[in-house]
C-alpha positions in Angstrom: -12.8 -21.4 14.9 -9.9 -21.5 12.5 -6.9 -19.8 14.2 -6.0 -17.2 11.6 -6.2 -13.5 12.1 -5.0 -10.1 11.0 -4.5 -7.5 13.7 -4.4 -3.8 12.7 -2.7 -1.4 15.1 -4.0 2.1 15.2 -1.0 3.1 17.3 1.3 1.9 14.5 -0.6 4.0 11.9 -0.3 7.1 14.1 3.4 6.5 14.6 4.0 6.1 10.9 2.1 9.3 10.2 4.4 11.0 12.7 7.4 9.7 10.6 5.9 11.4 7.6 5.7 14.6 9.6 9.4 14.1 10.6 10.5 13.8 7.0 8.2 16.4 5.5 7.6 18.9 8.3 6.4 21.7 6.1 4.0 19.8 3.9 0.3 18.9 4.3 -0.3 15.1 4.3 -2.7 13.4 1.9 -2.8 9.9 3.3 -3.4 7.3 0.6 -6.0 4.9 1.9 -7.2 3.3 -1.4 -7.5 -0.5 -1.8 -9.4 -0.8 1.5 -6.6 1.0 3.3 -4.0 -1.3 1.7 -5.9 -4.3 3.1 -6.1 -2.9 6.6 -9.7 -1.7 6.4 -10.6 1.7 5.1 -12.4 3.1 8.2 -9.9 1.4 10.5 -7.1 3.2 8.7 -8.9 6.5 8.6 -9.3 6.5 12.4 -5.6 5.7 12.8 -4.7 8.5 10.5 -7.3 11.0 11.6 -4.6 13.6 12.1 -3.8 13.6 8.4 -4.8 16.7 6.4 -6.5 14.6 3.7 -7.2 11.2 2.3 -6.6 9.9 -1.2 -8.9 7.1 -2.5 -9.5 5.5 -5.8 -13.3 5.5 -6.2 -16.2 7.6 -5.2 -17.7 4.8 -3.0 -14.6 5.0 -0.8 -15.0 8.7 -0.5 -18.7 8.3 0.4 -17.8 5.8 3.1 -15.3 8.2 4.6 -17.9 11.1 4.6 -20.6 8.8 6.0 -18.1 7.9 8.8 -17.8 11.6 9.7 -14.4 12.4 8.2 -14.3 16.0 7.0 -10.8 16.2 5.7 -9.9 16.9 2.1 -10.6 13.7 0.1 -9.0 13.3 -3.3 -10.1 10.9 -6.0 -6.8 9.8 -7.4 -8.1 8.8 -10.8 -10.8 11.5 -10.9 -14.3 10.5 -11.9 -15.3 7.9 -14.4 -18.5 9.3 -15.7 -20.4 12.7 -15.7 -22.8 11.6 -13.0 -20.0 11.1 -10.5 -19.0 14.8 -10.9 -22.2 15.9 -9.2 -21.8 13.5 -6.3 -18.2 14.6 -5.9 -19.1 18.2 -6.0 -21.9 17.7 -3.4 -19.5 15.8 -1.1 -16.8 18.5 -1.4 -14.3 16.1 -3.0 -11.1 17.0 -4.8 -10.8 15.4 -8.2 -7.7 14.6 -10.3 -8.1 15.7 -14.0 -5.6 13.7 -16.1 -7.2 13.5 -19.5 -8.9 15.4 -22.2 -12.3 13.6 -21.7 -12.3 14.4 -18.0 -11.5 18.0 -18.8 -14.4 18.2 -21.2 -16.7 16.5 -18.8 -15.9 19.1 -16.1 -16.3 22.0 -18.6 -19.8 20.8 -19.6 -21.1 19.8 -16.2 -23.8 21.6 -14.3 -22.7 21.6 -10.7 -24.2 22.9 -7.5 -20.8 24.3 -6.5 -17.3 24.5 -8.1 -14.7 21.8 -7.4 -11.1 21.6 -6.1 -9.1 20.1 -9.0 -5.7 18.4 -9.1 -4.3 18.8 -12.6 -1.9 15.8 -13.3 1.1 15.9 -15.6 2.7 12.8 -17.1 6.3 13.2 -16.2 7.5 9.9 -17.5 5.3 7.2 -15.8 3.2 7.1 -19.0 0.2 6.0 -17.0 -2.1 9.0 -16.4 -1.6 12.7 -16.9 -1.3 15.3 -19.6 1.8 15.4 -21.7 4.0 18.4 -20.7 3.3 20.1 -24.0 -0.4 19.9 -23.3 -0.3 20.7 -19.6 -0.4 24.5 -19.7 -3.3 24.5 -22.2 -5.2 22.2 -19.8 -4.4 24.6 -17.0 -5.7 27.6 -18.9 -9.0 25.8 -19.6 -9.4 24.9 -16.0 -8.7 28.4 -15.0 -11.5 29.6 -17.3 -13.9 26.9 -16.1 -16.7 28.1 -13.8 -16.8 24.6 -12.2 -13.3 24.9 -10.8 -12.8 26.5 -7.4 -9.0 26.1 -7.3 -6.2 24.1 -8.8 -3.3 22.0 -7.4 -0.6 20.8 -9.8 0.6 17.2 -9.4 2.6 14.4 -11.0 3.7 10.9 -9.9 7.4 9.8 -10.2 8.1 6.5 -11.8 11.6 6.0 -10.4 11.6 7.6 -6.9 12.2 4.1 -5.4 15.3 3.2 -7.3 18.8 4.5 -8.2 17.5 6.4 -11.2 16.0 9.0 -8.9 13.6 11.8 -9.8 16.0 14.4 -11.3 14.7 14.3 -14.9 11.0 14.2 -14.2 11.3 16.7 -11.3 13.1 19.2 -13.6 10.5 18.5 -16.4 7.7 19.3 -14.0 9.4 22.4 -12.6 10.1 23.7 -16.1 6.6 23.0 -17.4 4.9 24.7 -14.4 7.3 27.7 -14.1 5.4 30.8 -13.3 2.3 29.1 -12.0 2.0 30.1 -8.4 -0.2 27.2 -7.3 -0.1 24.4 -4.7 1.9 21.4 -5.8 1.6 17.7 -4.9 4.5 15.4 -6.0 5.8 13.1 -3.3 4.8 9.5 -2.7 6.4 7.4 0.1 9.7 6.9 -1.7 9.9 10.6 -2.6 9.1 11.6 1.0 12.0 9.5 2.3 14.6 10.1 -0.4 13.9 13.4 -2.2 13.1 16.2 0.2 13.3 18.9 -2.5 10.1 17.4 -4.0 8.0 17.5 -0.8 6.2 20.7 -2.0 2.8 21.7 -0.5 1.3 18.2 -0.3 2.9 14.8 0.2 1.0 11.6 -0.6 2.3 8.8 1.6 1.0 5.3 1.0 2.9 2.2 1.8 5.1 3.8 4.5 1.9 4.6 6.5 1.4 0.8 6.8 4.9 0.2 8.0 6.4 -1.4 4.9 9.3 -0.1 2.8 8.7 1.8 -0.4 12.4 1.7 -1.3 13.3 -1.8 -2.7 14.6 -4.2 -0.1 15.4 -1.6 2.5 14.0 -2.6 5.8 11.1 -0.4 6.9 12.7 -0.2 10.4 15.6 1.8 8.8 13.1 4.7 8.7 11.6 4.0 12.1 8.3 2.6 10.6 6.1 0.2 12.5 4.1 -2.6 10.9 0.4 -1.8 11.1 -0.7 -5.3 10.3 0.2 -8.5 12.0 -0.9 -11.7 10.2 -1.0 -14.7 12.5 -2.1 -18.3 12.7 -1.2 -21.5 14.5 0.4 -24.9 13.9 -2.4 -27.4 13.3 -0.4 -30.5 12.5 3.1 -31.9 12.8 4.9 -34.5 10.6 8.3 -36.2 10.8 9.9 -36.8 7.5 13.1 -38.7 6.8 15.9 -37.7 4.4 14.7 -38.3 0.9 11.0 -37.9 1.6 9.0 -35.1 0.1 6.5 -32.5 1.2 3.4 -31.1 -0.4 1.9 -30.9 -3.9 4.3 -31.7 -6.7 6.9 -33.0 -4.2 8.5 -29.5 -4.4 10.6 -30.0 -1.3 12.8 -33.0 -0.6 14.2 -33.4 2.9 18.0 -33.7 3.1 17.9 -34.7 6.7 15.3 -35.8 9.2 13.0 -32.9 9.3 10.1 -31.9 11.6 7.4 -30.2 9.6 4.8 -27.9 10.9 1.4 -27.4 9.2 0.1 -23.9 9.4 -3.6 -22.9 9.0 -2.9 -20.4 6.2 -2.8 -20.8 2.4 -3.1 -18.9 -0.8 -6.9 -18.6 -0.4 -6.1 -16.5 2.7 -3.8 -14.2 0.6 -0.5 -15.8 1.4 1.6 -16.1 -1.8 1.5 -19.5 -3.3 5.1 -19.6 -4.5 6.7 -18.6 -1.2 7.8 -22.1 -0.2 11.3 -23.6 -0.3 12.1 -25.6 -3.4 14.8 -28.3 -3.3 18.2 -26.7 -4.0 17.3 -23.3 -2.8 18.8 -21.9 0.4 15.6 -20.9 2.2 11.9 -20.3 1.8 10.0 -17.3 3.1 10.7 -16.3 6.7 8.1 -17.3 9.2 8.1 -17.2 13.1 6.8 -20.1 15.2 6.6 -19.8 18.9 8.7 -16.6 18.7 11.5 -18.2 16.7 12.4 -17.5 13.1 12.3 -20.4 10.6 11.2 -20.8 7.0 8.4 -22.2 4.8 8.8 -25.4 2.9 7.3 -26.8 -0.3 4.4 -25.5 -2.2 1.7 -23.4 -0.4 -1.7 -25.1 -0.5 -5.1 -23.4 -0.7 -5.7 -23.5 3.1 -2.3 -24.6 4.6 1.4 -24.2 4.3 4.5 -26.1 5.6 7.3 -24.8 7.8 10.4 -26.2 9.3 10.2 -27.0 13.0 13.4 -29.0 13.2 15.3 -26.4 15.3 12.2 -25.4 17.3 11.7 -28.5 19.5 9.1 -26.8 21.7 6.8 -26.0 18.8 3.8 -28.2 18.5 0.1 -28.2 17.6 -1.3 -24.9 18.9 2.0 -23.0 18.7 1.5 -19.4 17.5 2.7 -18.5 14.0 3.5 -15.0 12.7 3.3 -14.9 8.9 4.3 -11.3 8.8 4.2 -8.4 11.2 6.3 -7.5 14.2 9.0 -10.2 13.9 8.7 -11.1 10.2 8.7 -8.0 7.9 6.1 -8.2 5.1 8.9 -7.0 2.8 11.0 -10.0 3.6 8.1 -12.4 2.7 7.5 -10.4 -0.4 11.2 -10.6 -1.4 11.1 -14.4 -1.0 8.0 -14.5 -3.2 9.3 -12.2 -6.0 6.7 -9.5 -5.3 6.3 -6.4 -3.1 4.8 -5.8 0.3 2.0 -3.7 -1.3 0.6 -6.8 -3.0 0.7 -9.0 0.1 -1.0 -6.5 2.3 -3.7 -5.8 -0.3 -4.2 -9.5 -1.0 -5.3 -10.7 2.5 -8.6 -12.4 1.8 -11.9 -11.3 3.3 -12.3 -14.7 4.9 -9.5 -13.8 7.3 -10.9 -12.2 10.5 -9.6 -8.8 11.4 -9.1 -7.3 14.8 -8.3 -3.6 15.5 -6.2 -2.6 18.5 -5.1 0.8 19.7 
C-alpha cells in the first residue's frame, strides 16, 4: 500500500476547543465544521468537538449527516437555504438558518412550515459578501419579528479584517450602532476575533481554523496561542538520487544543485492535495519545510502529481522507507502554506479523498 496517510487527533480537537473556552469563557461556542470539517472528516470532527454548544455547516446535507449521527446540538446553516424546499427540511431537523438576503426573507415569509425556525439575521458590516446593508437591516429584523415562521432571532455579522492590523473597530461600531436597542443574542467572532478582539465575543463565538490547530492571524504560529495540530499528514521516502553540482531536478529543471545533493523522493504530490508550487526554485533561499526521519529539511523543485523532492544531504541516515511529515506536529501547516503563497485553510481542505485517513484519540 502506498505509504501516505492523514491522522486526525480527537484529543487535539478537544484541546483546541478548550482554548476557545479559555479566550471566550462567557460565550457559547458554534464550532465551524463546514468543508468536511476543514478536511478532517465531518463526523470525526463532530466527535472531537462534541462538547461544543453548536455546529456551523454550509449545506443541509452536512446538517442531515450530523443529525443522522446523533448530534443534537444547535446546527447553523451559514449561508441559509438555497431553495424553498430546504426550509421544510431545516425546520423538521430543528436547524438554525442564516437569513442574509431579500429573497431568503421572502422565502421564509411565504413558507408553510411544521414549526417555526431559529433565525440568524446577518448584517453586511464591510465584507461585502453576504448580509443586509446596515440601512436595510432593521427593516429585515422587523419583518422577521412579524413572521410566524420565526421562533427567535440572533443577530450576526462577519468581520473582514479581524486577522490583520486594520482590526474590527469600524465594522464593530457600525454593527453596534445599527443594532442599538435590540436586546437579542449576538454572534460576531470568528477565530481571529476570538483571539484578538475580546470585546466582540458576545453571546456566540464561531471558531473555525483555530479548532484545527492552525493560525487565523497571518503568519503567527498557532503554538503561540496553545493550539495543537489536529491533522498530521505523513508519507515515506520511496527513492533516493545523488545529483552533482549543476544537475537539475524534476519537471522544467526548476531546481539546479549548487553542490553535491542527496535527493529524497516522497510519495506525495499535488493529486494528494500538496501544493504544486511549494518546491525550491533556483535562486530562492528555501522550499517548503518538511521533516524526514524527525529532522527538518525542505522541498526541492516542482511538485509532481504523485511525488515530490526533498533535500536529504544533511540527513545521512534517511533512506528509502524513512518517515516523512508533510505537516502536523513538527511542520506547521501554516509554514507550508506561507512557502506556497496560500493559507493553512486551503491546504487542510484540499487533502484529496485518495489519501487514507486514520482517527486517533
